[in-house]
Structure formats: structure tokens, C-alpha cells
C-alpha positions in Angstrom: -14.8 -123.4 -55.6 -12.5 -120.5 -54.4 -9.9 -121.4 -51.9 -9.1 -119.3 -48.8 -7.9 -115.7 -49.3 -4.4 -114.7 -48.1 -6.1 -112.6 -45.3 -8.1 -115.7 -44.1 -4.8 -117.8 -44.0 -2.9 -115.0 -42.3 -5.6 -114.9 -39.5 -5.5 -118.7 -39.1 -1.6 -119.0 -38.8 -1.1 -115.8 -36.7 -1.5 -117.5 -33.3 1.1 -120.2 -34.1 3.6 -117.6 -35.2 3.2 -115.6 -32.0 3.6 -118.7 -30.0 7.0 -119.5 -31.7 7.9 -115.8 -31.4 8.4 -114.8 -35.0 6.8 -112.0 -37.0 5.0 -112.6 -40.4 6.6 -110.5 -42.9 4.6 -111.7 -45.8 2.2 -114.5 -46.8 1.8 -115.6 -50.4 -0.8 -118.0 -51.6 -1.0 -119.3 -55.1 -0.4 -122.0 -57.6 -0.3 -124.6 -55.0 2.3 -123.0 -52.7 1.7 -121.3 -49.4 4.9 -119.3 -48.6 5.3 -117.8 -45.2 8.1 -115.2 -44.9 9.1 -114.7 -41.3 11.4 -112.6 -39.2 12.5 -112.0 -35.7 15.0 -109.7 -33.9 18.5 -111.1 -34.5 17.4 -112.9 -37.7 15.9 -116.2 -38.6 17.5 -119.6 -38.2 16.9 -122.8 -39.9 15.5 -124.1 -36.6 12.9 -121.1 -36.5 11.7 -122.1 -40.1 11.4 -125.8 -38.9 9.4 -124.8 -35.8 7.0 -122.5 -37.7 6.6 -125.2 -40.5 5.6 -127.9 -37.7 3.3 -125.5 -35.9 1.5 -124.2 -39.0 1.2 -127.5 -40.5 -0.6 -128.7 -37.4 -3.0 -125.8 -37.6 -3.6 -126.3 -41.4 -4.2 -130.1 -40.8 -6.7 -129.4 -38.1 -8.7 -126.7 -39.9 -8.1 -128.0 -43.4 -8.7 -124.6 -45.2 -7.1 -125.6 -48.4 -9.0 -128.2 -50.4 -6.4 -128.9 -53.0 -2.8 -130.2 -52.6 -0.2 -127.6 -51.8 3.3 -127.1 -50.5 4.2 -125.1 -47.4 7.3 -123.1 -47.7 8.8 -121.1 -44.7 11.7 -118.6 -45.4 13.4 -115.5 -44.1 12.9 -112.2 -46.0 16.7 -112.3 -46.9 19.0 -109.4 -47.2 17.0 -107.6 -49.9 13.8 -107.7 -48.0 10.6 -106.1 -49.3 9.3 -103.0 -47.7 5.5 -103.2 -47.0 4.6 -102.4 -43.4 5.3 -99.2 -41.7 7.9 -100.9 -39.4 9.7 -102.3 -42.6 10.2 -98.6 -43.9 11.3 -97.5 -40.5 13.9 -100.3 -40.2 15.2 -99.3 -43.7 15.8 -95.7 -42.9 19.4 -94.9 -43.7 19.8 -98.0 -46.0 20.0 -98.3 -49.7 16.6 -99.1 -51.4 15.1 -99.8 -54.7 11.6 -98.2 -55.2 9.3 -98.8 -58.2 6.5 -96.3 -58.5 4.1 -94.9 -61.0 0.7 -96.0 -62.4 -0.8 -98.3 -64.9 0.8 -96.6 -67.8 4.3 -96.0 -66.6 6.7 -97.0 -63.9 9.9 -95.3 -62.6 12.6 -97.0 -60.6 15.0 -95.2 -58.2 17.7 -96.6 -56.1 19.5 -94.7 -53.4 19.6 -94.0 -49.5 16.2 -93.8 -47.9 16.7 -90.5 -46.2 13.2 -89.7 -44.8 9.8 -91.3 -44.4 6.5 -89.8 -43.5 2.9 -90.9 -43.7 2.5 -89.2 -47.1 5.9 -89.8 -48.8 9.5 -90.9 -48.7 12.6 -89.3 -49.7 15.5 -91.3 -51.6 18.8 -89.7 -52.2 20.6 -91.0 -55.2 24.1 -90.3 -56.3 25.5 -90.3 -59.8 29.3 -89.6 -59.8 29.4 -86.3 -58.0 25.7 -85.4 -58.6 23.3 -85.8 -55.6 19.7 -85.9 -56.2 16.7 -86.0 -53.9 13.6 -88.0 -55.0 10.4 -87.3 -53.0 7.8 -90.1 -53.8 4.2 -90.1 -52.6 3.6 -93.4 -50.7 0.3 -94.0 -52.6 2.1 -94.4 -56.0 4.7 -96.8 -54.7 4.3 -100.2 -56.5 7.0 -102.0 -54.7 10.2 -101.4 -52.7 13.0 -103.4 -51.2 16.3 -103.0 -49.5 19.3 -103.2 -51.9 22.5 -104.7 -50.6 24.8 -103.2 -53.3 24.1 -100.3 -55.6 
């Protein structure tokens, strides 16, 4: 029997997260772990994680969507947060990023300053010694991206 999908779990916990005034950055479900990555303006505190854990646990206990044993983890996205949603990209503008892009046969990794974003592509400016290079990457070939604290 298949368990709930990530989308179903996201929909179930969303009201609790709004109630405690945090944003869901990511929800990962697999291997007996339900991980919620949360954020809020000004950053996430340990108390925020505890409040979310308590609120979400109550909802999960009431609806019981997961038939097997699991562990609930609530965490902040950290300094090197992933870039997934449009607001993540917008917030990363002007920051150093690591972008992995390509297809099933090959991947390319670039690191540099996120200089521009549009609906169709992004522009990352990398520097090697005195050489500056602009990389324009179509958004539909981006496999993963995250903020980089130090390059």
C-alpha cells in the first residue's frame, strides 16, 4: 500500500504552518522521515521549530495519513538554502549561488553571483582571477540550485 504523497502531506500541514506564521520552504517524505524545512522573516528560532513540531504532530495524529512508523523533523533552510520557488530566486538576487544544470547525460556546475532572473533564464557571473564570465542558464534545465556562503 502506497503512503501519502508529498503534495498530500503539504496540503495537510499547511494550515498549521500558517497558524504559527512560518513558511514551508520544503517538505521531504521518505525512508520513514517526514522533514519540514521552514522559514520566516528574520529567521527561524528553536522555539519556532518546537511550535511547528507540536502543531503538525497534532494534525498528523488526528488524520493519521502515514500508516507506518516515521520521524518528524523540523528545521530551518540554513545559510546555504536551496532555490526552488520564485521567491527563493528573488531573495538570492545579488548573492553567490551554485547551480547544477543539464540533462540525463551530462551536468554542468557553475558558481558565482546571481545577477539576473527572468521567467525563462538566470544569469550567473563567475570570476576566475581577473576574468569575468556571464553564464545564462535556461530555467527549465536547472537540476538544483542553492545559495553559497563562500566561493
